C-alpha positions as CSV (number, residue, x, y, z in Angstrom):
1,X,8.3,-10.7,95.1
2,X,4.5,-11.0,94.6
3,X,3.7,-11.5,90.9
4,X,1.2,-8.9,89.5
5,X,0.3,-7.6,86.1
6,X,2.9,-5.3,84.6
7,X,3.0,-2.8,81.8
8,X,5.5,-4.2,79.3
9,X,6.8,-2.8,76.1
10,X,8.3,-5.3,73.6
11,X,10.6,-3.7,71.1
12,X,11.2,-5.9,68.1
13,X,7.8,-7.7,68.5
14,X,7.6,-8.8,64.9
15,X,10.9,-10.7,65.1
16,X,11.3,-14.4,65.7
17,X,11.4,-14.3,69.5
18,X,9.1,-11.3,69.8
19,X,6.2,-12.9,68.1
20,X,6.5,-15.9,70.4
21,X,7.0,-13.8,73.6
22,X,4.2,-11.4,73.2
23,X,1.3,-13.9,73.5
24,X,3.1,-15.6,76.4
25,X,3.3,-12.4,78.4
26,X,-0.3,-11.6,77.7
27,X,-1.3,-15.1,78.9
28,X,0.5,-14.4,82.2
29,X,-1.8,-11.4,82.7
30,X,0.5,-8.5,81.7
31,X,-0.5,-5.4,79.7
32,X,1.6,-5.6,76.6
33,X,2.5,-3.0,73.9
34,X,4.0,-4.7,70.9
35,X,6.2,-2.4,68.9
36,X,8.0,-2.8,65.5
37,X,8.7,-0.9,62.3
38,X,6.0,-2.9,60.5
39,X,2.9,-2.3,62.6
40,X,0.6,-3.7,59.9
41,X,2.2,-7.1,60.4
42,X,1.6,-6.9,64.1
43,X,-2.0,-6.0,63.7
44,X,-2.5,-8.9,61.3
45,X,-1.6,-11.3,64.1
46,X,-4.9,-10.4,65.9
47,X,-3.4,-10.8,69.3
48,X,-6.0,-10.3,72.0
49,X,-5.3,-7.5,74.6
50,X,-2.2,-6.3,72.8
51,X,-1.6,-2.7,71.7
52,X,0.4,-2.5,68.5
53,X,2.5,0.5,67.9
54,X,4.9,1.5,65.1
55,X,8.4,2.3,66.3
56,X,11.5,3.0,64.2
57,X,14.4,3.0,66.6
58,X,16.5,5.0,64.1
59,X,14.0,7.8,64.8
60,X,14.2,8.6,68.6
61,X,11.0,10.6,68.5
62,X,8.8,7.6,67.9
63,X,10.0,5.8,71.0
64,X,9.6,8.3,73.9
65,X,5.8,8.4,74.1
66,X,5.8,4.6,74.8
67,X,8.5,4.7,77.5
68,X,6.4,6.9,79.7
69,X,3.7,4.2,79.9
70,X,5.5,1.0,80.8
71,X,7.3,-0.7,83.7
72,X,9.5,-3.1,81.8
73,X,11.1,-3.0,78.3
74,X,12.1,-6.1,76.4
75,X,14.7,-5.2,73.8
76,X,14.6,-7.9,71.0
77,X,15.8,-5.7,68.2
78,X,18.6,-6.6,65.8
79,X,19.6,-5.4,62.3
80,X,21.5,-8.4,60.8
81,X,19.2,-8.6,57.8
82,X,19.5,-4.9,57.0
83,X,22.9,-4.8,55.3
84,X,26.6,-4.7,55.9
85,X,26.4,-1.7,58.2
86,X,24.2,-3.5,60.7
87,X,26.8,-2.9,63.6
88,X,26.5,0.8,63.3
89,X,22.7,0.6,62.8
90,X,22.3,-1.4,66.0
91,X,24.5,1.0,67.9
92,X,22.3,3.9,66.8
93,X,19.2,2.1,67.8
94,X,20.7,1.3,71.2
95,X,21.8,4.9,71.7
96,X,18.3,6.2,71.0
97,X,16.8,3.8,73.5
98,X,19.4,4.7,76.1
99,X,18.7,8.4,75.7
100,X,15.0,7.8,75.9
101,X,15.4,5.8,79.1
102,X,17.4,8.7,80.7
103,X,14.3,10.9,80.3
104,X,11.7,8.2,81.0
105,X,13.3,5.6,83.2
106,X,11.6,2.2,83.6
107,X,11.9,-0.4,86.3
108,X,13.8,-3.0,84.3
109,X,15.3,-3.4,80.8
110,X,15.7,-7.0,79.4
111,X,18.0,-7.5,76.5
112,X,18.2,-10.8,74.5
113,X,21.9,-11.0,73.4
114,X,24.2,-13.6,71.9
115,X,26.8,-15.9,73.5
116,X,30.2,-14.4,73.3
117,X,33.5,-16.1,72.4
118,X,35.9,-16.2,75.3
119,X,38.5,-14.2,73.3
120,X,37.6,-10.8,71.9
121,X,39.5,-11.6,68.7
122,X,37.2,-14.5,68.0
123,X,34.0,-12.4,68.1
124,X,32.0,-12.3,64.9
125,X,30.3,-9.1,63.7
126,X,27.1,-10.3,65.2
127,X,28.7,-11.0,68.6
128,X,30.5,-7.7,68.6
129,X,27.3,-5.7,67.8
130,X,25.4,-7.6,70.6
131,X,28.2,-6.8,73.1
132,X,28.3,-3.1,72.1
133,X,24.6,-2.8,72.3
134,X,24.6,-4.1,75.9
135,X,27.3,-1.6,76.9
136,X,25.3,1.2,75.4
137,X,22.0,0.2,77.1
138,X,23.8,-0.1,80.4
139,X,24.6,3.6,80.2
140,X,20.9,4.4,80.5
141,X,21.0,4.0,84.3
142,X,18.1,1.5,84.1
143,X,18.8,-1.9,85.7
144,X,19.7,-4.1,82.7
145,X,19.4,-7.9,82.4
146,X,21.3,-9.3,79.5
147,X,20.4,-12.9,78.5
148,X,22.9,-14.4,76.2
149,X,21.7,-17.4,74.0
150,X,23.2,-19.4,71.2
151,X,21.5,-21.9,68.9
152,X,17.7,-21.9,69.5
153,X,15.7,-25.1,68.6
154,X,12.3,-23.9,67.5
155,X,10.2,-23.3,64.4
156,X,11.6,-20.3,62.7
157,X,15.0,-20.3,64.4
158,X,17.7,-19.5,61.7
159,X,20.1,-22.1,63.0
160,X,17.4,-24.8,63.1
161,X,16.0,-23.9,59.7
162,X,19.4,-24.0,58.1
163,X,19.9,-27.5,59.4
164,X,16.4,-28.5,58.4
165,X,16.7,-27.1,54.9
166,X,20.0,-28.8,54.2
167,X,18.6,-32.2,55.3
168,X,15.4,-31.9,53.3
169,X,16.8,-30.1,50.2
170,X,20.1,-31.9,49.5
171,X,20.8,-35.5,48.6
172,X,24.3,-35.2,50.1
173,X,25.4,-33.0,52.9
174,X,28.8,-31.4,52.5
175,X,29.0,-28.6,55.1
176,X,32.4,-26.9,55.8
177,X,34.4,-27.7,58.9
178,X,32.3,-25.4,61.2
179,X,30.0,-28.4,61.8
180,X,32.5,-29.7,64.4
181,X,32.1,-26.7,66.7
182,X,30.3,-27.5,70.0
183,X,27.6,-25.6,71.9
184,X,24.5,-26.2,74.0
185,X,21.3,-25.6,71.9
186,X,18.4,-24.4,73.9
187,X,14.7,-25.2,73.2
188,X,12.6,-22.2,72.3
189,X,10.1,-23.0,75.1
190,X,12.9,-22.9,77.7
191,X,14.2,-19.5,76.4
192,X,10.8,-18.0,76.5
193,X,10.3,-19.3,80.0
194,X,13.4,-17.5,81.2
195,X,12.5,-14.3,79.3
196,X,9.0,-14.2,80.9
197,X,10.4,-14.9,84.4
198,X,12.7,-11.8,84.1
199,X,9.5,-9.7,84.2
200,X,9.5,-10.3,88.0
201,X,13.3,-10.0,88.4
202,X,14.6,-6.8,90.0
203,X,18.3,-6.4,89.4
204,X,20.1,-3.3,90.7
205,X,22.6,-3.0,87.9
206,X,23.8,-4.8,84.7
207,X,23.4,-8.5,85.1
208,X,24.5,-11.1,82.6
209,X,23.1,-14.6,82.3
210,X,23.9,-17.4,79.8
211,X,21.2,-19.7,78.6
212,X,21.9,-23.3,77.6
213,X,20.1,-26.6,77.0
214,X,21.1,-29.8,78.8
215,X,23.1,-31.2,75.9
216,X,26.6,-30.3,74.6
217,X,26.7,-31.1,70.9
218,X,28.6,-30.3,67.8
219,X,26.6,-29.1,64.9
220,X,27.5,-32.3,63.1
221,X,26.0,-34.3,66.0
222,X,22.9,-32.1,65.7
223,X,22.6,-33.0,62.1
224,X,22.8,-36.8,62.9
225,X,20.2,-36.5,65.6
226,X,17.9,-34.4,63.4
227,X,18.1,-37.0,60.7
228,X,17.4,-39.9,63.1
229,X,14.3,-38.1,64.4
230,X,12.9,-36.8,61.1
231,X,13.6,-40.1,59.3
232,X,15.3,-38.3,56.5
233,X,18.8,-39.7,56.1
234,X,21.6,-38.1,54.1
235,X,25.4,-38.9,53.9
236,X,27.3,-36.1,55.7
237,X,30.9,-35.3,54.8
238,X,32.5,-32.2,56.2
239,X,34.8,-30.6,53.6
240,X,37.9,-28.5,54.6
241,X,37.0,-25.4,52.6
242,X,37.4,-21.8,53.7
243,X,34.6,-21.0,56.2
244,X,33.4,-17.6,55.4
245,X,32.8,-17.1,51.7
246,X,31.8,-20.7,50.6
247,X,29.5,-21.2,53.6
248,X,27.5,-18.0,53.2
249,X,27.1,-18.6,49.4
250,X,26.2,-22.2,50.0
251,X,23.6,-21.4,52.7
252,X,22.1,-18.6,50.6
253,X,21.6,-21.1,47.7
254,X,20.2,-23.9,49.8
255,X,18.1,-22.0,52.4
256,X,16.0,-18.9,52.6
257,X,17.7,-17.5,55.6
258,X,19.0,-14.0,54.7
259,X,22.7,-13.9,53.7
260,X,23.6,-11.5,56.5
261,X,21.9,-13.7,59.0
262,X,23.6,-16.8,57.6
263,X,27.0,-15.1,57.8
264,X,26.4,-14.1,61.4
265,X,25.3,-17.7,62.2
266,X,28.4,-19.2,60.6
267,X,30.8,-16.9,62.3
268,X,29.1,-17.5,65.6
269,X,29.5,-21.3,65.4
270,X,33.0,-21.3,63.9
271,X,34.3,-21.7,67.5
272,X,33.1,-23.7,70.5
273,X,30.5,-21.7,72.4
274,X,30.0,-23.5,75.7
275,X,27.8,-21.3,78.0
276,X,27.7,-21.5,81.8
277,X,24.0,-21.6,82.7
278,X,24.4,-22.4,86.3
279,X,23.6,-18.9,87.6
280,X,20.4,-18.9,85.5
281,X,19.3,-22.3,86.7
282,X,19.9,-21.3,90.2
283,X,17.7,-18.2,89.8
284,X,14.9,-20.0,87.9
285,X,15.1,-23.8,88.4
286,X,13.7,-25.7,85.5
287,X,13.9,-29.1,83.9
288,X,15.3,-28.3,80.5
289,X,14.1,-29.8,77.3
290,X,16.6,-32.2,75.6
291,X,17.8,-31.5,72.1
292,X,15.9,-34.5,70.8
293,X,12.6,-33.6,72.4
294,X,13.0,-30.0,71.2
295,X,13.5,-31.2,67.6
296,X,10.4,-33.5,67.9
297,X,8.2,-30.7,69.1
298,X,9.5,-28.3,66.4
299,X,8.8,-30.8,63.6
300,X,5.3,-31.3,65.0
301,X,4.7,-27.6,65.0
302,X,6.0,-27.2,61.4
303,X,3.3,-29.6,60.1
304,X,1.1,-26.5,60.2
305,X,1.2,-23.6,57.8
306,X,4.0,-21.2,58.6
307,X,2.8,-17.6,59.3
308,X,-0.9,-18.3,58.5
309,X,-1.7,-14.5,58.5
310,X,0.5,-14.3,55.3
311,X,-1.9,-16.7,53.7
312,X,-5.0,-15.0,54.8
313,X,-5.8,-17.9,57.1
314,X,-7.0,-19.7,54.0
315,X,-8.2,-23.3,54.4
316,X,-7.1,-24.3,50.9
317,X,-3.5,-23.1,51.7
318,X,-3.6,-25.0,55.0
319,X,-4.7,-28.2,53.2
320,X,-1.9,-28.0,50.7
321,X,0.8,-27.4,53.2
322,X,3.3,-30.2,53.8
323,X,5.8,-30.4,56.7
324,X,8.7,-30.8,54.3
325,X,8.1,-27.4,52.8
326,X,10.7,-24.8,53.7
327,X,9.6,-22.8,56.7
328,X,11.2,-19.6,55.3
329,X,10.2,-18.8,51.7
330,X,12.4,-18.0,48.7
331,X,11.4,-14.7,47.2
332,X,11.9,-12.6,44.1
333,X,10.3,-9.3,43.1
334,X,10.7,-5.7,42.3
335,X,9.9,-2.4,44.1
336,X,9.5,1.0,42.5
337,X,8.2,4.5,43.6
338,X,5.5,6.5,41.8
339,X,3.5,9.6,42.3
340,X,0.3,7.8,41.1
341,X,-2.4,7.7,43.8
342,X,-3.1,4.5,45.8
343,X,-6.6,4.6,44.4
344,X,-5.4,4.5,40.8
345,X,-2.8,1.8,41.6
346,X,-5.3,-0.3,43.4
347,X,-7.7,-0.1,40.5
348,X,-5.1,-1.3,38.0
349,X,-3.9,-4.1,40.3
350,X,-7.5,-5.4,40.5
351,X,-7.5,-5.8,36.7
352,X,-5.1,-8.8,37.0
353,X,-6.2,-11.8,35.0
354,X,-8.4,-9.7,32.7
355,X,-7.5,-7.9,29.5
356,X,-4.1,-7.0,30.9
357,X,-3.4,-10.6,32.0
358,X,-0.5,-10.4,34.4
359,X,0.6,-7.1,33.1
360,X,3.9,-8.2,31.4
361,X,5.5,-11.0,29.5
362,X,2.3,-12.6,28.5
363,X,4.0,-15.3,26.3
364,X,6.0,-16.5,29.3
365,X,2.9,-16.8,31.5
366,X,1.2,-18.7,28.6
367,X,4.3,-21.0,28.3
368,X,4.2,-21.8,32.0
369,X,0.5,-22.7,31.8
370,X,1.2,-24.9,28.7
371,X,3.7,-26.9,30.8
372,X,0.9,-27.6,33.3
373,X,-1.4,-28.8,30.5
374,X,1.3,-31.1,29.2
375,X,1.6,-32.6,32.7
376,X,-2.2,-33.3,32.7
377,X,-3.1,-30.4,35.0
378,X,-5.9,-28.5,33.2
379,X,-5.9,-24.9,34.6
380,X,-9.1,-22.9,34.9
381,X,-9.4,-19.6,33.0
382,X,-11.2,-16.4,33.8
383,X,-11.9,-14.0,36.7
384,X,-15.0,-12.5,38.4
385,X,-16.9,-10.1,36.2
386,X,-16.5,-7.1,38.6
387,X,-13.8,-4.6,39.2
388,X,-12.8,-5.3,42.8
389,X,-11.5,-8.7,43.7
390,X,-12.5,-10.3,47.0
391,X,-11.0,-13.0,49.2
392,X,-11.7,-16.4,47.8
393,X,-12.1,-15.2,44.1
394,X,-10.4,-17.3,41.4
395,X,-8.1,-15.5,38.9
396,X,-7.2,-18.2,36.3
397,X,-5.5,-20.9,38.4
398,X,-4.8,-18.4,41.3
399,X,-7.0,-17.9,44.4
400,X,-7.3,-14.5,46.2
401,X,-5.9,-14.9,49.7
402,X,-5.9,-11.3,50.8
403,X,-7.7,-8.3,49.3
404,X,-6.9,-5.4,51.6
405,X,-8.0,-2.3,49.7
406,X,-5.2,0.0,48.6
407,X,-2.7,-2.0,50.6
408,X,-2.3,-5.6,49.4
409,X,-3.6,-8.2,47.0
410,X,-2.2,-11.7,47.6
411,X,-2.8,-14.7,45.3
412,X,-2.3,-18.4,46.0
413,X,-0.2,-20.2,43.4
414,X,-2.3,-22.7,41.6
415,X,0.0,-24.3,39.0
416,X,1.7,-27.7,39.4
417,X,5.1,-27.4,41.1
418,X,6.9,-29.0,44.0
419,X,6.1,-26.5,46.7
420,X,3.7,-23.8,47.8
421,X,3.7,-20.2,46.7
422,X,1.9,-16.9,46.6
423,X,2.1,-13.7,44.5
424,X,1.7,-10.4,46.4
425,X,0.9,-6.9,45.1
426,X,1.7,-4.5,47.9
427,X,1.2,-0.7,48.1
428,X,2.7,1.6,50.7
429,X,1.7,5.3,50.8
430,X,4.7,7.4,51.8
431,X,3.0,10.8,51.6
432,X,4.8,12.4,48.6
433,X,5.0,9.1,46.7
434,X,3.7,5.5,46.7
435,X,5.9,2.4,46.9
436,X,4.7,-0.5,44.6
437,X,6.1,-4.0,45.3
438,X,5.2,-7.1,43.3
439,X,6.8,-10.2,44.8
440,X,6.6,-14.0,44.6
441,X,7.1,-16.1,47.7
442,X,8.0,-19.8,47.4
443,X,8.3,-22.6,50.0
444,X,10.2,-25.3,48.2
445,X,9.4,-29.0,48.7
446,X,12.8,-30.8,48.9
447,X,15.5,-30.7,46.3
448,X,13.0,-30.7,43.4
449,X,11.3,-27.6,44.8
450,X,14.6,-25.9,45.3
451,X,15.7,-26.8,41.7
452,X,12.3,-25.5,40.4
453,X,12.9,-22.1,42.1
454,X,16.5,-21.8,40.8
455,X,15.4,-22.5,37.2
456,X,12.6,-19.9,37.4
457,X,14.6,-17.3,39.2
458,X,16.2,-15.5,36.2
459,X,12.7,-15.2,34.6
460,X,11.4,-13.8,37.9
461,X,13.9,-11.0,37.9
462,X,12.8,-10.0,34.4
463,X,9.1,-10.5,34.9
464,X,8.5,-8.7,38.1
465,X,10.4,-5.6,37.1
466,X,8.2,-5.4,34.0
467,X,5.0,-6.0,36.0
468,X,5.7,-3.2,38.4
469,X,6.5,-0.8,35.5
470,X,3.4,-1.7,33.7
471,X,1.1,-1.2,36.7
472,X,2.7,2.2,37.4
473,X,2.3,3.2,33.8
474,X,-1.4,2.3,33.7
475,X,-2.0,4.0,37.0
476,X,-0.2,7.2,35.9
477,X,-2.1,7.3,32.6
478,X,-5.4,6.8,34.5
479,X,-4.5,9.7,36.8
480,X,-3.6,11.9,33.9
481,X,-7.0,11.2,32.2
482,X,-8.8,12.0,35.4
483,X,-7.0,15.4,35.9
484,X,-7.7,16.3,32.2
């Protein structure tokens, strides 16, 4: 089949695979529509020749206008991080897409799924949801290609980042017995190659392919190889403790991978998952990347700042980034709704560092600054003598990374600590009300960075709740004065 530009809709474009696949499809000359719930994040990527659209698959009405304008749909949506009911949520999303495709059929639907255990009884919740999603999508009548993959080796892959965080953050590795399970990890580049090639594939019905790398390794062997390549060596002793509860708690403590994702990951590697990739290789012959080479490339990529748009593409943040920092950040914050206007809320938020300080728990902020002075780190004081903060402004020891009017103010952490962090004030206008979120994001540097976060976490829970309430109180008072 002659290769020509296609109109492609990528659902779940803000996810790990989606954000890598979109620019690849564009580079191959396709017309791409990137769709996700958070369209502002998509727009912040500044992808050239990409249309960004907001789609909530729990609302079927937001999907149908896009289906009428495309040849191929990539379905990269999952709900693992959305709570315990993710299986039902994924089924609802799949049904909405199925019903939409019955009205607006496309040439081809490509679904990135998960490897399945050979016995149904061994399927995890994640595996079951992926299996059910494929069955629902197949009912649309549109030719469906289901690509099943297991562990992906690439920057941002949950399985890879769990392994990386454990090696960098712990002096001794004591993972449970699931580390002995075997599988064939695949390099991110190889998986993206296969996905992009499916744009020119024309199945007549539901086709299932399994993706695999050239190496069959236990997770324990992957740990040893990672340590040999990174040069960070840790004793590794697998302990015979119950897999589910201790593993999820342990990973949530050590890494920043969401607990639901960690649970799905653990359940998925609790058994051998040995894919048969012969059919895929026969269709698209390719020299596959070895596990060692994939790790080397990933570590090279992680020397750069993760998600630079989150940092406002700031040169200072780039300069401070170190490859040992956690790829996924730890986070703590609070969200609350209010009827105050976005204008009033934004005016209050822009007072940060002035008379209101940081809005709540002033003595705690002063104590934290005192610790820096005791360590010989003299912190600057003050802020610009104007109402509206701008990118690059200094607010005490913080630097403004993003100042998006009535949407987000983001500050770069300037105190002395083992890691890199930012503080974000985010506003979302929901029509009848506004959603105010104040949140700290922290990329720990090794065990000391992780320990620092754990020590500060109780105070964070207390501080951010008070900050949000104070910002809302000031904004509501301002609105009341204006109306009077």
